[in-house]
SERO-4910 file (N, C-alpha, C, O; in steps of 0.05 Angstrom, whole numbers):
BEGIN
 pado doro    nc1    nc2    nc3   cac1   cac2   cac3    cc1    cc2    cc3    oc1    oc2    oc3
  Met    A  -2300    -56   -941  -2280    -72   -940  -2286    -94   -912  -2297    -86   -892
  Lys    A  -2279   -116   -915  -2279   -136   -897  -2252   -142   -888  -2232   -133   -899
  Asn    A  -2253   -161   -862  -2227   -169   -852  -2216   -193   -872  -2229   -210   -883
  Ala    A  -2192   -190   -872  -2176   -207   -889  -2177   -201   -925  -2165   -216   -942
  Asp    A  -2192   -179   -931  -2188   -171   -960  -2159   -159   -964  -2144   -149   -948
  Leu    A  -2155   -164   -991  -2127   -152   -996  -2129   -128  -1014  -2146   -124  -1031
  Leu    A  -2110   -114  -1008  -2109    -84  -1026  -2077    -87  -1041  -2054    -85  -1031
  Leu    A  -2084    -93  -1068  -2059    -94  -1087  -2056    -69  -1100  -2076    -57  -1109
  Ile    A  -2030    -58  -1102  -2021    -32  -1107  -2003    -35  -1130  -1983    -50  -1130
  Glu    A  -2011    -19  -1154  -1986    -16  -1172  -1974     -3  -1171  -1983     18  -1160
  Pro    A  -1947     -3  -1182  -1920     13  -1173  -1924     44  -1173  -1937     56  -1190
  Lys    A  -1911     55  -1156  -1912     80  -1156  -1882     89  -1172  -1868     74  -1186
  Lys    A  -1878    113  -1167  -1856    125  -1197  -1829    114  -1186  -1811    115  -1203
  Asp    A  -1821    103  -1162  -1797     99  -1158  -1789     67  -1169  -1806     49  -1168
  Asp    A  -1759     64  -1179  -1745     46  -1193  -1754     19  -1180  -1763      1  -1195
  Phe    A  -1751     13  -1153  -1752     -7  -1139  -1782    -22  -1146  -1785    -46  -1154
  Ser    A  -1801     -5  -1140  -1827    -16  -1137  -1831    -27  -1178  -1844    -46  -1186
  Asn    A  -1820    -11  -1192  -1823    -18  -1218  -1809    -45  -1224  -1819    -64  -1235
  Leu    A  -1785    -44  -1214  -1773    -71  -1217  -1790    -91  -1208  -1797   -106  -1226
  Ile    A  -1799    -95  -1187  -1814   -113  -1171  -1836   -119  -1190  -1836   -142  -1199
  Ala    A  -1855   -100  -1198  -1879   -106  -1214  -1871   -115  -1246  -1884   -131  -1259
  Asn    A  -1852   -105  -1254  -1844   -110  -1284  -1828   -138  -1284  -1832   -152  -1304
  Thr    A  -1810   -149  -1262  -1802   -172  -1271  -1821   -196  -1257  -1814   -220  -1259
  Thr    A  -1842   -188  -1245  -1860   -212  -1235  -1887   -209  -1246  -1906   -223  -1238
  Ser    A  -1890   -191  -1267  -1915   -190  -1282  -1919   -212  -1302  -1904   -218  -1320
  Val    A  -1942   -223  -1297  -1957   -244  -1319  -1984   -226  -1331  -1985   -218  -1354
  Lys    A  -2000   -223  -1314  -2029   -210  -1320  -2032   -186  -1315  -2043   -169  -1330
  His    A  -2017   -182  -1286  -2022   -158  -1276  -1993   -144  -1269  -1972   -156  -1273
  Asn    A  -1996   -115  -1255  -1973   -105  -1259  -1967    -88  -1223  -1960    -66  -1216
  Tyr    A  -1973   -109  -1210  -1968   -100  -1177  -1951    -98  -1167  -1936   -117  -1175
  Ser    A  -1939    -83  -1148  -1914    -86  -1137  -1919    -87  -1104  -1899    -90  -1090
  His    A  -1941    -86  -1093  -1945    -82  -1068  -1974    -93  -1058  -1995    -89  -1071
  Val    A  -1973   -106  -1034  -2002   -124  -1024  -2005   -114   -996  -1985   -109   -982
  Ala    A  -2030   -111   -987  -2034   -104   -959  -2061   -117   -949  -2079   -121   -965
  Leu    A  -2063   -124   -924  -2084   -139   -916  -2100   -119   -899  -2090   -101   -885
  Val    A  -2131   -123   -903  -2148   -107   -892  -2153   -117   -861  -2157   -141   -857
  Tyr    A  -2153   -100   -841  -2160   -107   -815  -2184    -90   -801  -2177    -70   -788
  Val    A  -2205    -95   -801  -2229    -78   -789  -2231    -86   -761  -2236   -109   -754
  Asn    A  -2228    -68   -745  -2231    -73   -717  -2250    -49   -704  -2244    -26   -706
  Asp    A  -2274    -59   -689  -2298    -38   -685  -2303    -21   -703  -2311      1   -696
  Gly    A  -2302    -24   -724  -2312    -10   -749  -2286     10   -758  -2290     25   -777
  Glu    A  -2265     10   -746  -2246     24   -753  -2230      9   -777  -2227    -15   -770
  Glu    A  -2218     15   -801  -2208      2   -819  -2174      7   -816  -2165     30   -813
  Phe    A  -2159    -14   -817  -2130    -12   -818  -2123    -28   -841  -2140    -40   -854
  Val    A  -2091    -29   -847  -2082    -43   -859  -2058    -60   -841  -2048    -50   -821
  Ile    A  -2052    -81   -851  -2027    -98   -840  -2011   -105   -864  -2020   -117   -883
  His    A  -1983    -95   -863  -1969    -99   -890  -1939    -95   -882  -1933    -80   -864
  Ala    A  -1918   -111   -898  -1897   -105   -890  -1880    -88   -915  -1879    -95   -939
  Ile    A  -1867    -64   -901  -1855    -45   -915  -1826    -45   -909  -1817    -49   -886
  Pro    A  -1808    -38   -933  -1779    -32   -927  -1779     -9   -905  -1794     11   -902
  Asn    A  -1754    -18   -889  -1747      2   -872  -1764      5   -841  -1758     19   -822
  Arg    A  -1783    -10   -844  -1805     -9   -817  -1814    -33   -816  -1827    -35   -795
  Gly    A  -1814    -56   -831  -1824    -85   -829  -1853    -91   -824  -1869    -75   -835
  Val    A  -1862   -106   -813  -1894   -110   -810  -1903    -91   -792  -1894    -87   -769
  Val    A  -1923    -77   -803  -1937    -53   -785  -1967    -60   -792  -1975    -75   -809
  Lys    A  -1983    -43   -770  -2012    -38   -772  -2012     -9   -776  -2001      7   -761
  Gln    A  -2028     -1   -800  -2032     30   -809  -2059     35   -813  -2073     19   -825
  Arg    A  -2067     58   -804  -2099     67   -807  -2097     64   -832  -2075     68   -843
  Phe    A  -2121     55   -849  -2133     57   -875  -2129     85   -890  -2122     86   -914
  Ser    A  -2135    107   -874  -2134    132   -883  -2106    142   -882  -2100    162   -895
  Gln    A  -2090    132   -868  -2062    141   -877  -2047    124   -896  -2028    134   -908
  Phe    A  -2054     99   -901  -2045     82   -922  -2050     97   -947  -2032    101   -964
  Leu    A  -2078    105   -949  -2085    117   -973  -2070    150   -976  -2066    157   -999
  Asp    A  -2064    167   -958  -2053    184   -959  -2021    182   -971  -2011    199   -986
  Asp    A  -2011    159   -962  -1988    150   -969  -1979    141   -996  -1956    138  -1004
  Arg    A  -2008    138  -1014  -2004    125  -1040  -2022    143  -1058  -2039    132  -1072
  Lys    A  -2018    167  -1057  -2040    187  -1070  -2040    181  -1101  -2060    184  -1116
  Asp    A  -2016    172  -1109  -2010    174  -1136  -2010    144  -1153  -2001    141  -1175
  Glu    A  -2023    124  -1135  -2020     98  -1136  -2044     81  -1142  -2060     83  -1123
  Arg    A  -2054     65  -1163  -2078     51  -1170  -2078     32  -1139  -2057     24  -1129
  Ile    A  -2102     28  -1129  -2106      7  -1108  -2134     -8  -1117  -2155      2  -1123
  Asp    A  -2125    -38  -1115  -2153    -50  -1125  -2155    -72  -1099  -2135    -83  -1090
  Leu    A  -2177    -74  -1090  -2193    -92  -1071  -2199   -119  -1080  -2213   -123  -1100
  Tyr    A  -2190   -134  -1066  -2195   -167  -1078  -2204   -182  -1052  -2194   -175  -1030
  Arg    A  -2222   -202  -1054  -2232   -214  -1038  -2233   -241  -1045  -2238   -248  -1068
  Val    A  -2228   -264  -1019  -2229   -288  -1023  -2257   -298  -1031  -2276   -287  -1020
  Thr    A  -2262   -317  -1050  -2288   -325  -1060  -2294   -348  -1046  -2309   -362  -1060
  Arg    A  -2290   -358  -1026  -2296   -379  -1011  -2297   -372   -977  -2290   -351   -967
  Asp    A  -2307   -390   -965  -2312   -386   -935  -2283   -392   -926  -2270   -412   -933
  Ile    A  -2274   -369   -907  -2247   -373   -892  -2247   -364   -862  -2265   -349   -854
  Asn    A  -2229   -373   -848  -2227   -361   -820  -2214   -332   -819  -2189   -328   -815
  Thr    A  -2233   -313   -822  -2216   -288   -823  -2207   -277   -797  -2191   -258   -797
  Asn    A  -2214   -287   -777  -2200   -288   -754  -2174   -299   -748  -2156   -288   -735
  Glu    A  -2175   -324   -760  -2149   -338   -759  -2127   -325   -776  -2104   -324   -767
  Val    A  -2133   -314   -801  -2117   -299   -821  -2110   -277   -807  -2086   -274   -803
  Ile    A  -2130   -255   -796  -2117   -233   -785  -2103   -241   -756  -2086   -225   -746
  Gly    A  -2108   -258   -745  -2090   -265   -720  -2063   -274   -731  -2044   -269   -716
  Arg    A  -2059   -283   -748  -2034   -293   -762  -2018   -273   -764  -1996   -272   -754
  Ala    A  -2031   -250   -782  -2016   -229   -787  -2007   -209   -761  -1985   -199   -760
  Lys    A  -2028   -205   -741  -2021   -191   -722  -2002   -202   -705  -1991   -188   -688
  Lys    A  -1995   -233   -708  -1974   -238   -686  -1948   -236   -700  -1929   -248   -688
  Val    A  -1942   -222   -724  -1921   -220   -733  -1918   -189   -740  -1902   -181   -757
  Leu    A  -1934   -173   -726  -1924   -148   -728  -1903   -138   -708  -1902   -143   -684
  Gly    A  -1885   -120   -725  -1861   -107   -714  -1836   -130   -721  -1814   -127   -710
  Lys    A  -1842   -150   -738  -1817   -165   -751  -1807   -146   -769  -1821   -128   -777
  Pro    A  -1778   -148   -778  -1768   -134   -798  -1773   -141   -825  -1781   -164   -831
  Tyr    A  -1769   -121   -841  -1771   -130   -869  -1748   -146   -879  -1724   -145   -874
  Asn    A  -1766   -167   -901  -1746   -190   -906  -1737   -175   -937  -1752   -174   -956
  Asn    A  -1714   -167   -937  -1699   -150   -958  -1692   -175   -980  -1693   -170  -1004
  Leu    A  -1686   -198   -972  -1675   -213   -990  -1698   -234  -1006  -1692   -247  -1026
  Phe    A  -1723   -234   -993  -1747   -243  -1008  -1743   -273  -1005  -1750   -288  -1023
  Leu    A  -1731   -283   -982  -1726   -315   -982  -1746   -319   -960  -1753   -303   -943
  Asn    A  -1759   -352   -964  -1781   -359   -948  -1773   -368   -921  -1772   -392   -916
  His    A  -1768   -348   -904  -1761   -356   -875  -1785   -338   -861  -1799   -321   -872
  His    A  -1786   -347   -831  -1805   -327   -818  -1799   -309   -799  -1815   -302   -781
  Asp    A  -1772   -299   -800  -1760   -282   -782  -1762   -252   -789  -1756   -232   -776
  Ser    A  -1773   -255   -815  -1771   -226   -831  -1794   -232   -852  -1800   -255   -859
  Phe    A  -1805   -207   -860  -1826   -210   -881  -1825   -194   -901  -1816   -171   -898
  Tyr    A  -1834   -201   -924  -1840   -175   -947  -1868   -175   -951  -1880   -190   -936
  Cys    A  -1880   -162   -965  -1909   -161   -969  -1924   -185   -977  -1944   -192   -964
  Ser    A  -1916   -197   -996  -1937   -217  -1001  -1926   -245   -985  -1940   -265   -985
  Gln    A  -1907   -245   -975  -1894   -266   -954  -1916   -268   -936  -1931   -287   -931
  Leu    A  -1916   -239   -922  -1935   -236   -894  -1962   -242   -908  -1973   -258   -893
  Val    A  -1975   -238   -926  -2002   -246   -945  -2009   -280   -942  -2030   -290   -932
  Thr    A  -1983   -295   -954  -1984   -322   -956  -1983   -337   -929  -1994   -359   -925
  Tyr    A  -1965   -320   -911  -1963   -331   -881  -1990   -328   -866  -1998   -348   -854
  Ala    A  -2005   -306   -864  -2028   -300   -854  -2048   -322   -868  -2061   -336   -852
  Tyr    A  -2051   -327   -890  -2070   -344   -906  -2061   -376   -907  -2071   -391   -923
  Glu    A  -2040   -383   -890  -2028   -409   -898  -2045   -430   -893  -2045   -450   -907
  Leu    A  -2062   -426   -868  -2077   -451   -862  -2107   -451   -875  -2125   -467   -869
  Glu    A  -2111   -430   -896  -2132   -429   -915  -2127   -439   -938  -2146   -442   -954
  Asn    A  -2101   -446   -946  -2097   -457   -973  -2110   -441   -998  -2123   -451  -1017
  Val    A  -2104   -419   -993  -2114   -401  -1018  -2091   -393  -1039  -2094   -392  -1064
  Phe    A  -2072   -388  -1027  -2048   -386  -1046  -2024   -405  -1048  -2013   -412  -1028
  Glu    A  -2015   -412  -1070  -1993   -428  -1080  -1967   -410  -1080  -1967   -387  -1089
  Leu    A  -1945   -423  -1070  -1923   -410  -1071  -1914   -420  -1101  -1919   -442  -1111
  Thr    A  -1898   -400  -1113  -1887   -403  -1141  -1855   -398  -1136  -1848   -388  -1115
  Pro    A  -1838   -405  -1156  -1811   -393  -1159  -1805   -363  -1162  -1815   -351  -1181
  Leu    A  -1794   -354  -1148  -1783   -322  -1154  -1778   -318  -1185  -1765   -333  -1200
  Arg    A  -1791   -293  -1190  -1789   -293  -1219  -1772   -264  -1215  -1780   -248  -1198
  Phe    A  -1747   -260  -1230  -1728   -242  -1234  -1724   -230  -1257  -1703   -217  -1260
  Gly    A  -1744   -230  -1278  -1743   -227  -1300  -1760   -237  -1317  -1779   -249  -1308
  Thr    A  -1757   -233  -1346  -1779   -246  -1365  -1768   -272  -1379  -1743   -271  -1377
  Asn    A  -1774   -292  -1390  -1771   -316  -1398  -1747   -336  -1388  -1732   -352  -1399
  Gly    A  -1752   -327  -1355  -1734   -346  -1343  -1707   -335  -1338  -1690   -347  -1325
  Glu    A  -1705   -308  -1351  -1676   -295  -1352  -1679   -277  -1323  -1701   -273  -1313
  Val    A  -1653   -269  -1313  -1651   -255  -1290  -1645   -221  -1297  -1625   -215  -1311
  Asp    A  -1659   -205  -1289  -1655   -175  -1301  -1626   -164  -1286  -1624   -167  -1262
  Asp    A  -1613   -156  -1296  -1585   -137  -1284  -1591   -125  -1260  -1574   -122  -1243
  Gln    A  -1614   -117  -1256  -1616    -94  -1233  -1623   -115  -1204  -1623   -105  -1182
  Trp    A  -1626   -140  -1208  -1631   -159  -1193  -1607   -172  -1185  -1604   -181  -1162
  Ile    A  -1588   -174  -1205  -1562   -184  -1195  -1542   -163  -1179  -1526   -168  -1161
  Lys    A  -1549   -139  -1191  -1536   -117  -1177  -1547   -117  -1145  -1532   -112  -1126
  Tyr    A  -1574   -123  -1142  -1586   -120  -1115  -1576   -135  -1095  -1571   -130  -1071
  Tyr    A  -1574   -163  -1114  -1564   -183  -1090  -1534   -185  -1083  -1524   -193  -1062
  Gln    A  -1522   -174  -1107  -1490   -164  -1097  -1482   -148  -1073  -1460   -149  -1063
  Glu    A  -1503   -133  -1064  -1501   -112  -1048  -1501   -134  -1023  -1489   -127  -1002
  Tyr    A  -1514   -155  -1023  -1516   -169  -1001  -1500   -199   -996  -1503   -218   -980
  Glu    A  -1478   -195  -1021  -1458   -218  -1029  -1473   -240  -1024  -1465   -255  -1007
  Ile    A  -1495   -247  -1037  -1507   -270  -1049  -1517   -276  -1075  -1526   -257  -1087
  Asn    A  -1518   -295  -1087  -1530   -302  -1111  -1561   -297  -1112  -1575   -301  -1092
  Val    A  -1569   -289  -1135  -1601   -285  -1137  -1614   -311  -1135  -1613   -330  -1151
  Pro    A  -1627   -309  -1112  -1644   -340  -1104  -1664   -346  -1126  -1688   -341  -1121
  Val    A  -1656   -357  -1153  -1678   -362  -1167  -1691   -387  -1163  -1713   -391  -1173
  Asp    A  -1682   -402  -1150  -1699   -435  -1139  -1713   -425  -1120  -1731   -441  -1116
  Glu    A  -1716   -404  -1103  -1730   -400  -1083  -1761   -400  -1085  -1769   -384  -1101
  Val    A  -1778   -413  -1074  -1806   -416  -1079  -1816   -405  -1057  -1813   -414  -1034
  Val    A  -1834   -378  -1067  -1846   -357  -1048  -1872   -349  -1062  -1888   -364  -1074
  Ser    A  -1874   -319  -1059  -1900   -308  -1073  -1888   -279  -1081  -1866   -271  -1076
  Asn    A  -1904   -270  -1092  -1902   -240  -1099  -1934   -225  -1108  -1954   -238  -1114
  Pro    A  -1934   -202  -1108  -1962   -193  -1105  -1976   -201  -1134  -2001   -203  -1135
  Asn    A  -1961   -206  -1155  -1976   -217  -1182  -1981   -245  -1181  -2001   -253  -1194
  Ser    A  -1968   -262  -1168  -1970   -287  -1165  -2000   -292  -1144  -2016   -309  -1149
  Leu    A  -2002   -275  -1122  -2027   -273  -1109  -2052   -273  -1122  -2074   -283  -1115
  Val    A  -2047   -259  -1143  -2068   -249  -1161  -2081   -270  -1178  -2105   -272  -1183
  Glu    A  -2063   -286  -1186  -2066   -313  -1202  -2079   -330  -1190  -2085   -349  -1204
  Ser    A  -2089   -330  -1163  -2106   -353  -1149  -2131   -351  -1157  -2143   -329  -1158
  Lys    A  -2142   -375  -1164  -2168   -377  -1170  -2190   -370  -1154  -2213   -366  -1162
  Met    A  -2179   -369  -1126  -2199   -366  -1100  -2201   -337  -1096  -2216   -332  -1076
  Ile    A  -2191   -315  -1109  -2201   -289  -1103  -2207   -272  -1127  -2198   -275  -1150
  Glu    A  -2225   -253  -1119  -2233   -238  -1141  -2233   -208  -1137  -2234   -197  -1115
  Leu    A  -2233   -192  -1166  -2230   -164  -1159  -2258   -153  -1146  -2280   -157  -1157
  Ile    A  -2256   -141  -1127  -2283   -128  -1119  -2285    -97  -1127  -2308    -90  -1131
  Glu    A  -2269    -81  -1130  -2267    -58  -1137  -2240    -38  -1135  -2222    -40  -1119
  Asn    A  -2241    -18  -1155  -2215     -3  -1155  -2222     18  -1128  -2245     27  -1125
  Ile    A  -2202     24  -1110  -2203     39  -1089  -2200     68  -1095  -2215     86  -1089
  Gln    A  -2174     68  -1109  -2167     93  -1123  -2144     88  -1142  -2135    107  -1155
***
């Protein structure tokens, strides 16, 4: 693994991970993404997770937390400034989790963190949020946003793990587990 590689995770058994994967899936079925950070030979991941926000975690612990999940390693196929990518990700460590999946930078969800870290490299394109198939909004998303007393933000242009994989500038390197 190298700095700025991406780990994409297929959903675990919980309903929310499956909702994300199923309503954003085009060719893949991922529900989470993390950024690889290698420091003096030690492997870490930087990712945004509910209830904890943006965290740096040892790779071994990351794997232990995801024993029953498929994890694929992706890499950007052109030269990038990996120090800049990792530096931008480290700069937002400790920020809260973005439960609303809106495109602002006072909180982050997983793929938003990745697109923010890669922003200066022009690897990923932002796309409209998908909340269901064929432009429809899944009832679970309507209930989810009702808890926050807002409408489902269907016009918000952001990212999700499955839209990241659609970039022509990344490739699958290997299945980690």
